[in-house]
C-alpha positions in Angstrom: 140.8 -86.1 -45.1 137.7 -87.2 -46.9 138.1 -88.7 -50.4 137.5 -86.2 -53.2 135.4 -87.2 -56.2 135.0 -85.7 -59.6 132.4 -82.9 -59.8 130.5 -84.9 -62.4 130.2 -88.8 -62.5 131.1 -89.2 -66.1 131.7 -92.7 -67.5 135.3 -93.7 -68.0 137.2 -96.5 -69.6 138.0 -99.5 -67.5 139.7 -101.7 -70.2 143.3 -101.8 -69.0 144.4 -104.6 -71.3 145.3 -104.7 -75.0 145.1 -106.9 -77.9 148.4 -108.6 -78.6 147.6 -109.1 -82.2 146.8 -105.4 -82.7 150.0 -104.6 -80.7 152.0 -106.7 -83.1 150.4 -104.9 -86.1 151.2 -101.6 -84.4 154.8 -102.5 -84.1 155.0 -103.6 -87.7 153.5 -100.3 -88.7 155.7 -98.1 -86.5 159.0 -99.8 -87.3 158.3 -100.9 -90.9 156.2 -98.6 -93.0 155.9 -99.4 -96.7 155.6 -95.6 -97.2 158.5 -94.8 -94.9 161.1 -93.3 -97.2 164.9 -92.9 -96.7 167.3 -91.4 -99.1 170.3 -92.9 -97.4 170.7 -96.4 -96.0 169.1 -95.6 -92.7 166.4 -97.3 -90.7 163.5 -96.5 -88.4 164.4 -97.0 -84.7 164.2 -99.9 -82.2 164.8 -103.4 -83.4 165.1 -102.0 -86.9 167.7 -104.6 -88.0 164.8 -107.0 -88.6 161.7 -106.6 -90.8 159.1 -109.2 -90.6 157.2 -110.1 -93.7 154.3 -112.4 -93.2 153.2 -114.3 -96.3 150.7 -117.0 -96.8 152.3 -120.2 -98.2 150.4 -122.7 -100.5 149.4 -124.8 -97.5 147.6 -121.8 -96.0 149.9 -121.3 -93.0 151.8 -118.1 -92.1 155.5 -118.1 -92.7 157.8 -115.3 -91.3 160.9 -114.2 -93.1 163.6 -112.1 -91.5 165.4 -109.5 -93.6 168.6 -107.9 -92.4 169.0 -104.3 -93.4 172.5 -103.5 -92.2 171.9 -101.3 -89.1 175.0 -101.7 -87.0 174.8 -102.8 -83.4 176.1 -99.5 -82.0 173.3 -97.5 -83.7 170.8 -100.1 -82.7 171.9 -99.7 -79.1 171.7 -96.0 -79.3 168.1 -96.1 -80.5 167.2 -98.4 -77.7 168.9 -96.2 -75.0 167.5 -93.0 -76.3 163.9 -94.4 -76.6 163.9 -95.4 -72.9 164.8 -91.9 -71.8 162.6 -90.1 -74.3 159.6 -92.2 -73.3 159.9 -90.8 -69.8 159.6 -87.3 -71.1 156.7 -88.2 -73.5 154.8 -89.5 -70.4 154.6 -86.1 -68.9 150.9 -85.0 -69.2 149.6 -81.6 -70.4 147.1 -79.4 -68.6 144.6 -78.3 -71.2 141.7 -76.5 -69.5 140.3 -75.9 -66.0 137.0 -74.9 -64.4 136.2 -73.7 -60.9 132.9 -74.6 -59.2 131.7 -72.7 -56.1 129.3 -74.1 -53.5 128.5 -73.7 -49.8 131.2 -76.2 -49.0 133.9 -74.2 -50.9 135.5 -74.2 -54.3 136.2 -77.2 -56.5 138.7 -77.3 -59.3 138.4 -79.6 -62.3 141.4 -79.9 -64.8 141.2 -81.4 -68.2 144.5 -83.1 -69.0 145.9 -85.3 -71.7 148.8 -87.6 -72.3 150.4 -89.3 -75.3 149.2 -92.8 -75.9 151.8 -94.2 -78.3 150.1 -97.5 -78.9 146.8 -96.0 -79.9 148.5 -93.0 -81.6 146.2 -90.6 -79.9 146.2 -88.4 -76.8 144.5 -89.9 -73.8 142.1 -87.5 -72.1 141.3 -87.5 -68.4 139.9 -85.3 -65.7 141.4 -84.5 -62.3 139.4 -82.8 -59.5 140.5 -81.1 -56.4 139.1 -79.2 -53.4 140.4 -75.7 -52.9 140.9 -74.9 -49.2 141.7 -71.4 -48.0 143.4 -71.6 -44.6 143.2 -69.1 -41.8 146.9 -68.1 -42.5 145.9 -66.9 -46.0 147.5 -69.9 -47.6 145.7 -71.9 -50.3 145.8 -75.7 -50.8 144.5 -78.0 -53.5 143.4 -81.4 -52.2 143.5 -83.6 -55.3 141.4 -86.7 -55.9 143.4 -89.9 -55.5 143.2 -90.7 -59.2 142.2 -89.0 -62.5 139.2 -90.3 -64.5 139.8 -91.1 -68.2 137.3 -89.4 -70.6 137.1 -92.0 -73.4 135.8 -90.6 -76.7 134.9 -87.2 -75.3 135.5 -84.3 -77.8 134.4 -81.4 -75.5 133.3 -80.6 -72.0 131.2 -77.5 -71.3 129.8 -76.8 -67.8 126.7 -74.7 -67.6 126.8 -71.2 -66.1 125.6 -72.4 -62.8 128.0 -75.3 -62.7 125.1 -77.7 -62.0 125.1 -79.3 -65.5 127.8 -80.5 -67.8 127.5 -81.0 -71.5 129.7 -83.7 -73.0 130.0 -83.9 -76.8 131.3 -87.1 -78.5 132.1 -86.6 -82.2 132.0 -89.8 -84.3 135.0 -91.1 -86.3 132.7 -92.4 -89.0 129.2 -91.7 -90.3 127.6 -92.4 -86.9 125.6 -89.7 -85.0 127.1 -87.1 -82.8 126.3 -87.7 -79.1 125.2 -85.0 -76.7 125.2 -85.9 -73.0 123.8 -83.8 -70.2 125.2 -84.7 -66.8 124.3 -83.5 -63.3 126.3 -84.1 -60.1 125.2 -87.7 -59.7 124.2 -89.2 -63.0 123.5 -88.9 -66.8 120.3 -86.9 -67.3 119.9 -86.9 -71.0 121.6 -88.4 -74.1 120.8 -87.3 -77.7 122.1 -88.8 -80.9 122.2 -86.2 -83.7 122.3 -88.0 -87.1 124.6 -86.9 -90.0 121.6 -85.6 -92.0 121.1 -82.9 -89.3 124.8 -81.9 -89.1 128.3 -83.4 -89.1 130.8 -83.2 -86.3 130.7 -80.3 -83.8 133.7 -78.0 -84.2 136.0 -78.3 -81.2 139.1 -76.9 -82.9 139.7 -73.7 -80.9 139.0 -71.5 -84.0 135.5 -72.0 -85.3 134.7 -73.7 -82.0 131.8 -72.2 -80.1 129.6 -74.0 -77.6 127.5 -71.8 -75.4 124.7 -72.4 -72.8 122.0 -69.8 -72.6 121.5 -68.1 -69.2 118.5 -70.3 -68.1 120.4 -73.4 -69.2 117.6 -74.7 -71.5 119.5 -74.4 -74.8 123.0 -74.7 -76.1 124.2 -73.0 -79.3 127.1 -74.5 -81.1 128.9 -74.7 -84.4 128.9 -77.9 -86.5 129.6 -79.0 -90.1 126.7 -78.4 -92.3 125.1 -81.6 -93.7 126.7 -82.9 -96.8 125.0 -81.9 -100.0 123.3 -84.7 -101.9 125.5 -86.4 -104.4 124.5 -87.9 -107.8 123.3 -91.5 -107.6 123.6 -94.2 -110.2 122.0 -97.6 -110.3 123.8 -100.9 -110.9 123.6 -100.3 -114.7 125.1 -96.9 -114.4 121.9 -95.0 -115.1 121.4 -91.7 -113.3 118.7 -91.8 -110.6 116.5 -88.9 -110.0 115.7 -87.6 -106.6 119.2 -88.0 -105.1 119.4 -88.4 -101.3 121.9 -88.7 -98.6 120.8 -92.2 -97.7 122.6 -95.3 -98.8 120.7 -97.5 -101.3 121.6 -101.1 -101.9 122.2 -101.7 -105.6 123.3 -98.2 -106.4 126.4 -96.1 -106.0 127.1 -92.4 -105.5 129.3 -90.1 -107.5 131.4 -87.2 -106.1 129.3 -84.3 -107.3 130.6 -80.7 -107.3 133.9 -80.0 -105.6 133.6 -77.5 -102.7 136.2 -75.3 -101.2 137.7 -76.2 -97.7 139.4 -74.1 -95.1 142.8 -75.7 -95.8 145.4 -77.2 -93.5 143.9 -79.1 -90.5 140.4 -78.7 -92.1 140.4 -81.5 -94.7 136.8 -82.4 -95.3 135.5 -79.3 -93.5 133.6 -77.0 -95.8 130.9 -75.1 -94.1 130.8 -74.4 -90.3 127.1 -73.6 -89.5 125.1 -72.6 -86.4 122.7 -74.8 -84.5 120.7 -74.7 -81.2 119.7 -77.7 -79.2 117.0 -77.9 -76.6 118.5 -79.8 -73.7 115.1 -81.1 -72.5 113.7 -82.4 -75.8 116.9 -82.8 -77.9 115.4 -80.9 -80.7 118.0 -79.3 -82.9 117.3 -76.1 -84.8 119.6 -75.0 -87.7 119.9 -71.2 -87.7 118.7 -70.0 -91.0 119.3 -66.7 -92.7 123.1 -66.8 -92.5 124.6 -66.6 -96.1 126.7 -69.6 -97.1 129.5 -67.1 -97.9 129.9 -66.7 -94.1 131.6 -69.5 -92.0 130.5 -69.0 -88.4 132.3 -69.7 -85.2 132.7 -68.7 -81.5 129.0 -68.3 -80.8 127.8 -66.8 -77.5 124.3 -65.7 -76.3 123.5 -62.1 -75.6 122.3 -61.2 -72.1 118.9 -62.4 -71.1 116.3 -59.6 -71.1 112.6 -59.8 -70.1 111.8 -57.1 -72.6 113.5 -58.6 -75.6 114.5 -61.8 -77.3 118.1 -63.0 -77.0 120.6 -62.7 -79.8 123.1 -65.2 -81.0 126.4 -63.3 -81.4 129.2 -65.0 -83.3 132.3 -64.4 -85.5 132.0 -65.0 -89.2 134.7 -65.4 -91.9 134.1 -64.7 -95.5 134.8 -67.4 -98.0 132.8 -66.5 -101.0 135.6 -66.4 -103.7 138.1 -68.8 -102.2 138.6 -70.3 -98.8 142.3 -69.7 -98.1 143.9 -71.7 -95.3 142.7 -70.3 -92.0 144.8 -72.3 -89.5 147.4 -69.9 -87.9 146.2 -67.2 -90.3 144.6 -64.3 -88.6 144.7 -62.2 -91.7 141.4 -63.6 -92.9 138.7 -60.9 -92.9 136.0 -61.6 -90.2 133.3 -59.7 -88.3 131.1 -60.0 -85.3 127.5 -60.7 -86.2 124.3 -60.8 -84.2 121.0 -62.6 -85.1 117.8 -62.7 -83.0 116.8 -66.1 -81.7 113.1 -66.9 -81.1 112.4 -70.6 -80.8 109.5 -72.4 -82.5 108.8 -69.5 -84.9 108.7 -70.0 -88.6 112.0 -69.0 -90.1 111.6 -69.7 -93.8 111.9 -66.0 -94.6 115.5 -65.1 -93.9 114.5 -61.4 -93.7 112.3 -62.0 -90.7 115.3 -62.2 -88.4 118.1 -60.3 -90.3 121.7 -60.8 -89.6 123.5 -57.7 -88.1 127.2 -57.0 -88.8 128.3 -55.2 -85.6 131.8 -54.4 -86.8 131.4 -52.9 -90.3 133.9 -50.2 -89.6 136.8 -52.6 -88.8 138.2 -55.4 -90.9 138.5 -58.0 -88.2 136.5 -59.1 -85.2 136.5 -62.4 -83.3 136.3 -63.9 -79.8 133.2 -62.0 -78.6 132.5 -61.9 -74.8 129.6 -60.3 -72.9 130.3 -58.7 -69.5 128.5 -60.2 -66.6 126.0 -57.4 -66.4 125.4 -57.5 -70.2 126.4 -53.9 -70.7 129.5 -54.5 -72.8 130.4 -56.8 -75.7 134.2 -57.1 -76.0 136.0 -58.6 -78.9 139.5 -59.1 -80.2 140.6 -57.7 -83.6 143.5 -58.8 -85.9 143.0 -55.7 -88.2 146.8 -55.2 -88.4 147.1 -58.7 -89.9 144.1 -58.2 -92.3 145.1 -54.7 -93.4 148.8 -55.5 -93.9 148.6 -59.1 -95.1 150.8 -60.6 -92.4 149.4 -64.0 -91.4 149.6 -62.9 -87.7 150.3 -59.5 -86.2 149.7 -57.3 -83.2 146.1 -57.5 -82.1 143.7 -55.0 -80.5 140.8 -55.1 -78.0 137.5 -53.3 -78.5 134.2 -52.7 -76.8 130.7 -52.2 -77.9 128.0 -50.9 -75.5 125.1 -53.4 -75.8 121.6 -51.8 -75.9 119.6 -52.5 -72.7 116.4 -52.8 -74.8 118.0 -55.3 -77.1 117.3 -53.1 -80.2 120.4 -53.0 -82.3 121.1 -49.7 -84.1 122.0 -49.5 -87.8 125.6 -48.8 -86.9 127.5 -49.5 -83.7 130.1 -47.4 -82.0 133.3 -49.4 -81.5 135.4 -48.2 -78.6 139.1 -48.9 -78.7 140.3 -50.4 -75.4 143.8 -51.6 -76.3 145.3 -50.3 -79.5 148.2 -51.7 -81.6 151.6 -50.9 -80.1 154.2 -50.1 -82.8 157.4 -49.4 -80.9 157.2 -50.3 -77.2 159.7 -48.7 -74.7 162.0 -51.1 -73.0 160.2 -53.0 -70.3 156.8 -51.6 -71.3 153.7 -53.3 -72.7 154.4 -54.4 -76.3 150.8 -55.0 -77.4 148.5 -58.0 -77.6 149.5 -61.2 -79.3 147.7 -64.5 -79.4 145.2 -63.1 -77.0 143.7 -65.8 -74.8 140.3 -65.0 -73.3 138.4 -67.4 -71.0 134.7 -68.1 -71.6 134.2 -66.1 -68.4 137.2 -63.7 -68.0 135.5 -61.1 -65.8 136.3 -59.8 -62.3 133.5 -58.9 -59.9 133.7 -55.2 -60.7 132.0 -55.9 -64.0 134.4 -53.9 -66.1 137.8 -55.6 -65.7 138.8 -58.8 -67.4 141.8 -61.1 -67.4 143.6 -62.3 -70.5 146.9 -64.0 -71.5 149.2 -62.7 -74.2 152.8 -62.8 -75.3 155.2 -60.1 -73.9 158.5 -60.4 -75.7 159.6 -64.1 -75.3 157.2 -64.9 -72.4 153.5 -65.4 -72.0 152.0 -63.2 -69.3 148.6 -62.5 -67.6 147.1 -59.0 -67.9 144.3 -57.2 -66.1 142.4 -54.8 -68.4 140.0 -52.1 -67.3 137.5 -51.7 -70.1 136.5 -48.2 -69.0 139.9 -46.6 -68.6 141.9 -48.9 -71.0 144.5 -49.4 -68.2 146.6 -52.5 -68.6 148.4 -54.0 -65.7 150.5 -57.1 -65.4 148.9 -59.7 -63.1 151.5 -62.4 -63.3 154.7 -61.7 -61.4 156.7 -59.0 -63.3 160.0 -60.5 -62.1 159.2 -64.0 -63.4 161.0 -65.3 -66.6 158.5 -68.1 -66.8 155.4 -68.2 -69.2 152.0 -67.8 -67.4 148.6 -68.6 -68.7 145.2 -68.0 -67.0 143.2 -71.2 -66.7 140.2 -70.2 -64.6 139.0 -67.5 -62.2 137.9 -68.2 -58.6 136.0 -65.0 -58.0 138.6 -62.3 -58.3 141.4 -64.8 -57.8 143.3 -66.5 -60.6 144.2 -70.1 -61.2 147.1 -70.1 -63.6 149.7 -72.4 -65.0 153.4 -71.5 -65.4 156.4 -73.2 -66.9 159.8 -72.6 -68.4 162.1 -74.6 -70.7 163.6 -76.3 -67.6 160.5 -76.8 -65.5 157.3 -78.7 -66.1 153.9 -76.9 -65.8 153.0 -75.8 -62.3 149.7 -74.6 -60.9 149.7 -71.2 -59.3 147.0 -69.4 -57.3 146.9 -65.6 -57.4 145.0 -63.9 -54.7 143.7 -60.4 -55.5 144.8 -57.6 -53.1 144.3 -53.8 -53.3 146.9 -51.2 -52.5 146.1 -47.9 -50.6 145.0 -46.3 -53.8 142.6 -49.2 -54.6 144.7 -50.6 -57.4 144.6 -54.4 -57.7 147.5 -56.8 -57.8 147.8 -60.5 -57.2 149.8 -62.4 -54.6 151.0 -65.7 -56.0 151.4 -69.0 -54.3 152.6 -72.3 -55.8 150.1 -75.2 -55.6 151.2 -78.8 -55.3 151.2 -79.9 -58.9 149.2 -82.9 -60.1 151.9 -83.6 -62.7 154.3 -86.3 -61.5 157.5 -86.9 -63.3 159.9 -89.8 -63.0 163.0 -89.3 -60.8 165.1 -89.6 -63.9 163.3 -86.7 -65.6 163.4 -84.5 -62.4 167.1 -85.3 -62.1 167.8 -84.2 -65.7 165.7 -81.1 -65.4 167.4 -80.0 -62.1 170.7 -79.6 -63.9 169.3 -77.3 -66.6 169.2 -73.5 -66.6 168.2 -70.8 -69.0 168.6 -67.1 -69.6 167.6 -64.5 -72.1 170.1 -63.0 -74.6 169.5 -59.6 -76.1 171.1 -59.8 -79.6 172.0 -56.5 -81.1 171.1 -55.8 -84.8 174.2 -56.2 -86.9 173.3 -53.9 -89.8 170.7 -51.2 -89.5 169.5 -50.3 -93.0 168.0 -47.0 -93.9 164.3 -46.6 -93.7 164.1 -49.2 -90.9 161.4 -48.4 -88.3 162.6 -47.6 -84.8 161.1 -50.7 -83.3 163.0 -52.8 -85.8 166.4 -51.4 -84.8 166.1 -52.7 -81.2 167.8 -56.0 -80.1 165.8 -59.1 -80.5 165.8 -62.0 -78.1 167.0 -65.6 -77.9 166.5 -68.0 -75.0 169.7 -69.9 -74.1 169.2 -73.2 -72.3 172.2 -75.1 -71.0 173.3 -77.6 -68.4 175.2 -76.7 -65.2 177.3 -79.8 -65.8 178.9 -78.3 -68.9 179.9 -75.2 -66.9 181.6 -77.4 -64.3 183.5 -79.3 -67.0 184.6 -76.0 -68.6 183.5 -77.2 -72.1 180.5 -76.1 -74.1 177.9 -78.7 -75.0 176.9 -79.0 -78.7 174.4 -76.2 -79.5 171.0 -76.5 -81.3 169.7 -73.3 -82.9 165.9 -73.7 -82.6 163.8 -71.7 -85.1 160.1 -71.2 -85.0 157.8 -71.2 -88.0 155.4 -68.5 -89.2 157.5 -66.4 -89.6 155.1 -64.3 -87.5 154.9 -66.6 -84.5 157.1 -67.1 -81.4 159.0 -69.6 -79.4 157.8 -68.8 -75.8 159.8 -69.4 -72.7 157.7 -72.4 -71.7 158.1 -76.2 -71.3 158.5 -78.5 -74.2 158.9 -82.3 -73.6 160.8 -82.7 -76.9 163.3 -79.9 -76.3 163.7 -80.8 -72.6 164.7 -84.3 -73.8 167.3 -82.9 -76.2 168.7 -80.8 -73.4 168.9 -83.8 -71.1 171.1 -85.8 -73.5 173.7 -83.1 -73.7 172.6 -80.2 -76.0 172.4 -76.5 -75.2 169.7 -74.6 -77.1 169.6 -71.2 -78.6 165.9 -70.5 -79.2 165.8 -67.5 -81.5 162.9 -65.1 -81.7 164.2 -63.2 -84.7 162.7 -59.9 -85.9 159.2 -60.6 -87.3 158.2 -62.6 -84.3 155.2 -61.9 -82.1 155.6 -60.0 -78.8 158.0 -57.2 -79.7 155.8 -54.5 -81.3 154.4 -54.0 -84.8 157.5 -52.2 -86.1 159.7 -55.2 -85.5 157.1 -57.7 -86.9 156.4 -55.8 -90.1 160.2 -55.3 -90.8 160.5 -58.8 -92.1 158.0 -59.1 -95.0 159.8 -58.6 -98.3 163.1 -59.6 -96.6 162.6 -63.3 -95.8 165.6 -65.3 -96.6 167.8 -62.3 -95.8 166.9 -60.4 -92.6 165.7 -63.4 -90.7 168.8 -65.5 -91.8 171.1 -62.6 -90.7 169.3 -62.5 -87.3 169.8 -66.2 -86.7 173.5 -66.0 -87.7 173.9 -62.9 -85.5 172.4 -64.8 -82.5 174.7 -67.8 -83.1 177.8 -65.6 -83.4 176.7 -63.7 -80.3 176.5 -67.0 -78.3 180.0 -68.0 -79.6 181.4 -64.6 -78.6 180.0 -65.0 -75.1 181.6 -68.4 -74.7 178.3 -70.2 -74.7 178.9 -72.3 -77.8 181.6 -74.3 -79.5 181.7 -73.2 -83.2 182.6 -76.8 -84.2 179.5 -78.3 -82.7 176.5 -76.2 -83.9 173.3 -77.8 -85.3 170.1 -76.2 -86.5 166.4 -77.4 -86.1 163.3 -75.7 -87.5 159.8 -76.4 -88.9 157.8 -74.7 -91.6 159.3 -71.2 -91.9 161.8 -72.5 -89.3 162.6 -75.2 -91.9 162.8 -72.4 -94.5 165.5 -70.8 -92.3 167.2 -74.1 -91.6 167.7 -74.9 -95.3 168.6 -71.3 -96.0 171.3 -71.3 -93.3 173.0 -74.5 -94.5 173.2 -72.9 -98.0 174.2 -69.3 -97.0 176.5 -70.4 -94.2 177.7 -73.9 -95.4 180.5 -74.2 -92.9 178.5 -73.1 -89.8 176.4 -76.2 -89.0 177.6 -79.8 -88.5 174.0 -81.2 -88.9 170.5 -80.0 -89.6 166.9 -81.2 -89.2 164.0 -79.6 -91.1 160.3 -80.4 -90.3 158.0 -79.7 -93.3 160.3 -77.0 -94.6 159.5 -74.3 -97.2 162.3 -75.0 -99.7 161.0 -73.6 -103.0 158.3 -71.0 -102.9 158.1 -71.0 -106.7 156.9 -74.7 -106.7 154.8 -74.2 -103.5 152.7 -71.2 -104.5 150.4 -73.2 -106.9 149.6 -76.0 -104.4 149.6 -74.6 -100.9 146.5 -73.5 -99.1 148.0 -70.1 -98.5 149.4 -68.8 -101.8 148.9 -65.2 -100.5 151.6 -65.9 -97.9 154.1 -66.5 -100.7 153.4 -63.1 -102.3 153.3 -61.2 -99.0 156.5 -62.5 -97.6 158.3 -62.1 -101.0 157.1 -58.6 -101.8 156.2 -57.2 -98.4 152.6 -56.2 -99.4 149.4 -57.9 -100.5 149.0 -56.0 -103.8 150.9 -58.6 -105.9 148.7 -61.5 -105.0 147.1 -63.4 -107.9 146.1 -67.0 -108.6 148.2 -66.9 -111.8 151.8 -65.9 -110.8 153.8 -64.3 -113.6 157.2 -65.5 -114.7 158.6 -62.5 -112.8 156.8 -63.6 -109.6 158.2 -67.2 -110.0 161.7 -65.8 -110.5 161.3 -63.7 -107.3 160.0 -66.7 -105.4 163.0 -68.8 -106.5 165.4 -66.1 -105.7 164.4 -65.8 -102.0 164.0 -69.6 -101.5 166.6 -72.0 -100.0 166.9 -73.9 -103.2 168.6 -70.9 -104.8 171.6 -71.7 -102.5 171.6 -75.5 -102.8 174.9 -75.7 -104.7 176.8 -74.6 -101.6 175.1 -77.0 -99.1 177.3 -79.8 -97.5 175.6 -80.1 -94.1 174.1 -83.6 -93.4 170.3 -83.0 -93.2 167.4 -84.9 -91.8 163.9 -84.2 -93.3 160.7 -85.0 -91.5 157.7 -84.6 -93.8 153.9 -85.1 -93.5 152.2 -86.5 -96.6 148.8 -84.8 -95.7 150.4 -81.4 -95.3 148.3 -78.8 -97.2 150.4 -75.8 -96.0 153.8 -76.9 -97.2 153.0 -79.9 -99.5 155.5 -82.8 -99.2 156.8 -82.3 -102.7 158.7 -79.2 -101.5 160.8 -81.2 -99.1 161.3 -84.1 -101.5 162.6 -81.8 -104.3 165.2 -80.2 -102.0 166.2 -83.5 -100.4 166.6 -85.2 -103.8 168.7 -82.3 -105.1 171.0 -82.6 -102.0 171.3 -86.4 -102.6 172.2 -85.7 -106.2 175.1 -83.6 -105.2 176.4 -86.1 -102.6 175.2 -84.5 -99.4 174.2 -87.1 -96.7 170.4 -86.9 -96.4 167.7 -88.8 -94.5 164.0 -88.4 -95.1 161.2 -89.6 -92.9 157.7 -89.3 -94.5 154.7 -89.9 -92.4 151.7 -90.9 -94.5 148.9 -89.8 -92.2 150.3 -86.5 -90.8 149.8 -82.9 -91.8 151.8 -79.8 -91.1 152.4 -79.9 -87.3 153.6 -83.6 -87.3 152.1 -83.9 -83.9 150.4 -87.3 -83.8 152.0 -89.1 -80.9 153.9 -91.8 -82.8 155.1 -89.3 -85.4 156.2 -86.8 -82.7 158.0 -89.5 -80.9 159.7 -91.0 -83.9 160.7 -87.6 -85.2 162.6 -86.4 -82.2 164.1 -89.8 -81.5 165.6 -89.6 -85.0 166.7 -86.0 -84.5 168.6 -87.0 -81.4 170.4 -89.9 -83.1 171.1 -87.7 -86.1 172.6 -84.9 -84.1 174.6 -87.3 -81.9 176.1 -88.9 -85.0 177.6 -85.6 -86.2 178.3 -84.0 -82.8 180.0 -87.3 -81.8 178.1 -87.5 -78.5 
């Protein structure tokens, strides 16, 4: 077989060595952090019995001093043993995106992948290519290139519509220019450096992100941070200098100027996403004028090319005129689909010359615009249920606008509902759209059918949607308990990735077939995966199994909607070894955040590691989670700290009754709202859990409301509506917040608890966890706190993620006596 090369010859890193001095500094930082905080006499893992302090003695030489901190040899050995196994799980790469390129010689697949690089504390990005061969016996094979190619410093990869060009964007880590590279199949064609005075970093966050080639591949529209506003300048004497500029000037210094709103968690330093167009031949960048600063733009696409009219830039826009509330994970921010005519090289000083059109005035939310291949339809997703109710995430809907063939937009547009919100789904039936995933090109060849991914109860599935009839059919196997996600389309065939809690991600190829009535379905075949795991990992995973538990509602209150009376789900993961021994392994109750989110039935390195060292898991999707209909989701607001706590306890008791758990060895783990539940549970059920771990938990809403980026969340979850929200909570509000918070039950807590906190968290500021942990310590409860100075809410930087779950394992082992 001929050697297979990457579709594009992009430069890669060849430096396989490392600096020993920087490695030593890394180890000192990882295992001895001056800002690492413990509230008990505990220590960071791996050789933690020694801290090295390097001081300069009077002679100018370095002297090392060893300080013993009292970590016993048994604990030290456990950290060493656990880290060796956990590192094998951490090495498993992720598949992030995929593209299919078609040519006369066949189809070529290109997968963007990433892997944790603990030493650099970043994710290493790389590309893997493969040739798709379709055999005469109808089988499909992927012939992978011998090795992946590392993509050092690349922030985004965007192939052109024809697949003949590839745009690579490299965002700077300082005040350097942003780099745009245009590649063809053999070499780098163009490279442009865009200075900070034109714009800041390009948004590649998956929310505001929008990078779109036009149809003739001469221009790219994209979203980037607006240039910083000039700051006041003072000379060396402190005198104010007139004519402030963005440039640095020797002998002067800059003040801070007016403070500007930001978009909260994960967007520190990001104030104003703006729209730009670059000419890929000349490198000329045009800022799109006429968009009010009250609108933050994102997700831009080009309208269809028409010889009779100019093209439009179509994009989503979020309003942030009064206050920019946190937008990460918050679909309840009002937004709309806008269109603006683009004619290059025309004077645009008058904003009224090319007015901005709001295409979705009649609906409170519109995002993720996609044009059909023939340009007749504009499709978009709406989170109107979230915006109208106040829930940070809720059931979504899909809509269609008929695009005018002459390019002349009417004063008002007719919005056609394609998929509406589902309130109470029948058993086994479509529950609605949640976390809708649309490819940049999601269309089948018929021009009116598209593929998307969504949550269906506790799984992620692939759906085929007919835009004309509104018919929805399940394209991923209906008998599969795995989670499935569409990665790319090969004509009418699907390249997907599936996984489960006990199996690493696998590539699947779905071939479209028609039945006698002409209705499509897909025949699936498993493709040899490019992900290679160690024999140790495969051995551990082979002994694991999982199943779904339908947990009945314990107490059905009056006025509860029908959909909220139905059983909720939990995913039970266990080892076949425990069944053979006749004993139950210790159980971890795993609780997702949100609360309007979900723990899907998919692979997690961290949770698979915990399973491999002897823990069963009960992953609870309590009422209020995505995927089960709007009735169940909306039953929780106004009852947090009560209904969700009862649901978790009901799930744990159900597992005990079924003989799946030993009541003397139950632990609980949760983050964000899952941490809220964790700290609630150890207070409301103080004898239930032998150990707990909380990641950035909400412990006291009364103290959180004034400093979080989402104060509206506090009001909505406390009262069940958005009418109470104010920037100045009353004493009655603060009393209500305290009443529903875990801190109200702190006097009853006796469970040893591990806290993992991010100092840069804007969602649940670190003071929330500190207050609760200190209060527990005050009353004699064993507590350990790990504070990560450079992490925000997800705690997902590689070193932090690694250290967190290593400590969770050792903490739980200590109290479960493993």
